[in-house]
C-alpha positions as CSV (number, residue, x, y, z in Angstrom):
1,M,202.1,164.0,130.4
2,S,202.3,167.4,129.0
3,R,200.2,170.5,130.4
4,L,199.9,171.9,126.7
5,P,198.4,168.5,125.0
6,S,198.0,170.4,121.7
7,F,201.4,170.8,121.0
8,P,203.1,167.8,118.9
9,W,205.4,166.9,121.6
10,T,206.2,163.7,120.3
11,F,207.5,164.5,117.4
12,V,209.7,167.0,119.0
13,E,211.0,164.4,121.7
14,K,211.7,162.4,118.4
15,D,213.5,164.9,116.5
16,L,215.4,165.7,119.8
17,Q,217.0,162.3,120.1
18,N,218.3,162.7,116.5
19,N,219.2,166.3,116.1
20,R,220.6,167.4,119.7
21,S,221.9,170.9,118.0
22,S,220.4,174.3,119.7
23,E,219.2,174.8,116.3
24,F,216.6,172.6,115.9
25,I,215.0,174.5,119.4
26,S,215.8,178.2,117.8
27,D,213.5,176.7,114.6
28,I,211.0,176.0,117.3
29,L,210.8,179.1,118.6
30,K,211.0,181.1,115.4
31,Q,207.8,179.3,114.6
32,T,206.2,179.9,118.1
33,C,206.8,182.4,120.9
34,L,209.3,184.4,118.2
35,H,206.8,184.0,115.2
36,P,205.7,187.3,113.8
37,L,202.3,186.6,114.7
38,C,202.4,185.6,117.9
39,R,204.7,189.0,118.7
40,K,202.3,191.1,117.3
41,F,198.8,189.2,119.2
42,P,200.6,187.3,122.2
43,P,199.0,184.6,123.9
44,S,198.4,184.4,127.4
45,V,201.5,185.1,129.5
46,R,200.4,181.5,131.6
47,Y,200.6,179.6,128.3
48,R,204.0,180.9,126.9
49,R,205.2,180.4,130.4
50,L,203.9,177.0,130.6
51,F,205.3,176.4,126.8
52,L,209.2,177.5,127.4
53,T,209.2,175.7,130.7
54,E,208.3,172.6,128.9
55,L,210.2,172.9,126.2
56,I,213.5,173.8,128.1
57,R,212.4,170.6,130.4
58,R,212.6,168.4,127.1
59,Q,215.8,170.5,125.7
60,E,217.7,169.4,128.9
61,A,216.6,165.9,129.3
62,A,217.5,165.5,125.5
63,G,221.2,166.7,126.2
64,C,221.1,169.3,123.9
65,D,223.2,172.5,123.6
66,P,221.6,175.5,125.7
67,L,220.2,178.1,124.0
68,D,220.2,181.5,125.4
69,E,217.4,183.0,123.4
70,L,215.1,180.2,124.9
71,Y,216.3,181.4,128.3
72,D,215.8,185.2,127.3
73,A,212.0,184.1,126.1
74,L,211.3,182.5,129.2
75,A,212.8,185.7,131.3
76,E,210.4,187.9,129.5
77,V,207.3,186.1,130.7
78,V,208.3,184.9,134.1
79,G,208.0,188.3,135.6
80,A,204.8,189.4,133.7
81,E,201.9,189.6,135.2
82,D,198.8,187.8,134.1
83,T,195.9,189.3,132.2
84,T,192.5,189.1,132.1
85,E,192.5,189.1,128.3
86,C,195.0,187.6,125.6
87,Y,195.1,187.0,121.9
88,K,194.4,183.3,120.3
89,S,195.4,182.6,116.7
90,Y,193.7,180.3,114.7
91,L,195.5,179.2,111.4
92,L,193.6,179.2,108.3
93,P,194.7,176.2,105.8
94,G,195.7,178.6,103.2
95,G,198.1,180.1,105.7
96,D,196.3,182.8,106.8
97,A,195.0,183.3,110.8
98,V,192.1,184.7,112.2
99,S,193.7,186.6,115.7
100,L,190.9,187.1,118.4
101,L,191.2,189.0,121.3
102,E,189.5,186.7,124.2
103,N,189.3,186.5,128.1
104,V,191.2,183.7,130.0
105,A,188.5,182.9,132.2
106,L,185.5,180.6,130.8
107,I,183.1,182.6,132.5
108,S,183.7,186.2,132.8
109,E,181.3,189.5,133.6
110,G,178.1,187.0,133.5
111,T,178.9,185.6,129.9
112,T,180.4,182.7,128.1
113,G,180.4,184.8,125.3
114,L,183.7,186.5,125.6
115,V,185.9,182.7,124.6
116,T,185.6,180.3,121.7
117,W,184.2,177.0,122.3
118,E,184.8,173.9,120.6
119,A,181.2,174.0,118.5
120,A,182.4,177.1,116.8
121,L,185.6,175.7,115.8
122,Y,183.8,172.7,114.7
123,L,181.3,175.1,112.7
124,A,184.1,176.9,111.4
125,E,185.6,173.8,110.1
126,W,182.6,172.5,108.4
127,A,182.3,175.8,106.4
128,L,185.2,175.9,104.9
129,D,184.6,172.2,103.7
130,H,181.0,173.4,102.4
131,Q,181.8,177.0,101.2
132,Q,179.0,176.7,99.0
133,A,177.1,177.5,101.5
134,F,178.0,180.5,102.3
135,T,179.2,181.8,99.1
136,G,177.7,184.9,97.3
137,R,175.1,184.8,100.3
138,T,174.1,187.0,102.7
139,V,174.7,185.3,106.3
140,L,173.5,186.0,109.6
141,E,175.1,184.4,112.7
142,L,173.5,184.3,116.2
143,G,175.3,184.3,119.4
144,S,178.6,185.3,117.4
145,G,180.5,185.4,120.5
146,V,184.0,186.9,120.1
147,G,183.7,186.1,116.3
148,L,185.8,182.9,115.1
149,T,183.2,181.2,112.9
150,G,182.0,184.5,111.2
151,I,185.5,185.6,110.7
152,T,186.6,182.4,109.0
153,I,183.6,182.1,106.8
154,C,184.5,185.9,105.6
155,R,188.2,185.1,104.9
156,S,187.5,182.0,103.2
157,C,183.9,181.6,101.9
158,S,183.3,184.6,100.1
159,P,179.7,185.5,101.4
160,N,178.3,188.9,99.9
161,R,177.2,190.3,103.2
162,F,177.9,188.7,106.7
163,V,175.6,189.9,109.7
164,F,177.4,189.2,113.4
165,S,174.9,189.4,116.3
166,D,174.8,188.8,119.8
167,C,172.9,191.0,123.0
168,H,175.5,191.0,125.5
169,P,177.2,194.2,125.7
170,S,180.7,193.2,126.2
171,V,180.2,190.7,124.0
172,L,179.4,193.1,121.2
173,Q,182.0,195.1,122.1
174,K,185.0,192.7,121.8
175,L,183.0,191.6,118.8
176,R,183.4,194.5,117.0
177,A,187.0,195.1,118.0
178,N,187.9,191.3,116.7
179,V,186.0,192.1,113.3
180,Q,188.4,195.6,112.9
181,L,191.5,193.5,114.2
182,N,190.9,191.3,111.4
183,G,190.6,193.8,108.5
184,L,186.8,193.7,107.9
185,T,184.8,196.5,107.3
186,E,181.3,197.8,105.8
187,Q,183.1,199.2,102.8
188,E,184.3,195.9,101.3
189,T,183.3,192.5,100.1
190,P,181.9,190.9,102.1
191,T,180.0,194.1,103.8
192,V,180.0,193.1,107.7
193,S,178.0,194.3,110.4
194,V,177.7,193.9,114.0
195,E,174.0,194.3,115.3
196,E,172.6,193.8,118.3
197,L,170.0,191.3,118.1
198,D,167.9,190.3,121.5
199,W,166.1,186.9,120.9
200,T,163.5,187.8,123.0
201,A,162.9,191.2,120.9
202,A,163.5,190.5,117.2
203,T,161.0,191.8,115.1
204,E,159.8,190.8,111.5
205,E,161.2,193.8,110.1
206,Q,164.9,193.7,112.0
207,L,164.8,190.1,110.5
208,R,163.4,191.3,106.8
209,Q,166.0,193.9,106.9
210,I,168.6,191.2,107.5
211,G,167.6,189.3,104.5
212,A,169.4,186.3,105.2
213,D,169.8,183.5,102.7
214,T,171.7,181.4,105.0
215,V,171.9,181.5,109.0
216,I,174.1,179.9,111.4
217,A,174.7,179.6,115.2
218,A,177.3,177.7,117.5
219,D,176.9,176.6,121.0
220,V,173.9,178.5,122.0
221,V,172.1,175.8,123.0
222,Y,173.0,175.6,126.8
223,D,170.5,177.3,128.7
224,P,167.0,175.9,129.5
225,D,165.8,179.3,130.3
226,V,166.9,180.9,126.8
227,V,166.2,177.8,124.7
228,G,162.3,178.5,124.1
229,H,163.3,182.3,122.9
230,L,165.9,180.8,120.4
231,V,163.1,178.3,119.0
232,K,160.5,181.6,118.7
233,L,163.4,183.4,116.9
234,L,164.3,180.3,114.9
235,S,160.3,179.8,113.9
236,Q,160.3,183.7,112.8
237,I,163.3,183.4,110.3
238,L,162.2,180.0,108.9
239,K,158.4,181.2,108.3
240,R,159.6,183.9,106.3
241,S,158.7,183.5,102.7
242,S,161.9,183.2,101.6
243,S,163.3,180.7,104.0
244,P,167.0,181.1,104.2
245,E,169.0,177.7,105.3
246,V,169.6,177.2,109.0
247,F,172.5,175.1,110.8
248,I,172.9,175.2,114.2
249,C,175.8,173.1,115.7
250,S,176.0,172.4,119.1
251,T,178.3,170.8,122.3
252,I,176.2,168.4,124.2
253,R,176.9,169.0,127.9
254,N,173.8,168.5,129.0
255,P,171.8,166.2,127.3
256,E,168.0,166.8,128.6
257,T,168.7,170.6,127.8
258,Y,169.5,169.4,124.3
259,S,166.6,167.2,124.1
260,G,164.3,169.9,125.5
261,F,165.5,172.1,122.6
262,K,164.6,169.5,120.1
263,Q,161.2,168.6,121.3
264,Q,160.6,172.5,121.2
265,L,161.6,172.7,117.9
266,E,158.7,170.0,116.6
267,S,156.3,171.5,118.8
268,A,156.9,174.9,116.7
269,G,156.5,172.9,113.7
270,L,160.5,172.9,112.8
271,S,161.8,170.0,111.5
272,H,165.6,168.9,111.5
273,H,168.2,166.4,110.5
274,V,171.4,165.6,111.9
275,I,174.4,166.3,109.5
276,T,176.7,163.8,109.5
277,G,180.0,163.2,107.9
278,A,183.5,163.8,108.7
279,V,185.5,167.6,109.0
280,S,188.5,168.5,108.1
281,H,190.7,168.9,111.2
282,V,192.1,172.7,110.7
283,F,191.8,173.5,114.6
284,P,193.2,172.3,117.9
285,Y,190.2,171.2,120.2
286,N,189.0,168.5,121.9
287,R,187.2,166.2,119.9
288,L,186.2,163.6,122.3
289,S,183.3,166.6,122.8
290,S,180.1,165.5,121.9
291,I,179.2,167.8,119.1
292,E,176.4,167.7,116.6
293,M,175.4,170.0,113.9
294,I,171.7,170.2,112.5
295,K,169.8,171.7,109.5
296,L,165.9,173.1,110.3
297,Y,163.2,172.8,108.2
298,R,160.0,174.4,108.2
């Protein structure tokens, strides 16, 4: 069993059986570790080490000609120190890429917001399939994290304005860096801003100034202690005279917490319906996870 399940090893194995020249391995290297995107925004040392070790193992098992540049690439990472941060690049359908600086650990600095989670990837895929929900609009994202969903929408869905938001200082710092890294600015369309939005203290005036036509959030329903504040904020957003479209995408890790969120929505007078239907498979992630996307109404 491969330790890197997102890579198509079955196809590599099949091709190695038919083509044992080092040229095939060289092509794989050029499309992965030696690709300009990978050189500019390198993935974690551990990931590259695992990938190259697995590639060498399969090359040797197939009896292929040895390739110096493959062993050189491994030598480059064998002695390198693991870091707490690394880049991850997410390829978009048009050939463009979103590159993000993320933390290696799932939880660090007291927050889960420094990595990309499955619901953010699912919501980004849904947005790519439903660009009309964002084109020409002002979009507010709650709990933007490191920025994958929002940057994908800015790159591919032509919003007029996009407001990224979060409240944790470390997350906001990384989010601003990633927005800048991907060439988004306040001077060009879409105009973008990164704002601190504390769900417990958001004011009517703050929401009025943002003036969102569409509001999105991914993986924000995980802590029972903050669900009440989220529902109160969503209620404020939807009770404005120009009520925006609101989409919430969640990975259901704890059914009790998620059910509690829906009950609180109902108590606040907010209705919802579950958005069904397949999304295009653009990004690699665990599709066995239970992910649900809902649209809210007053």
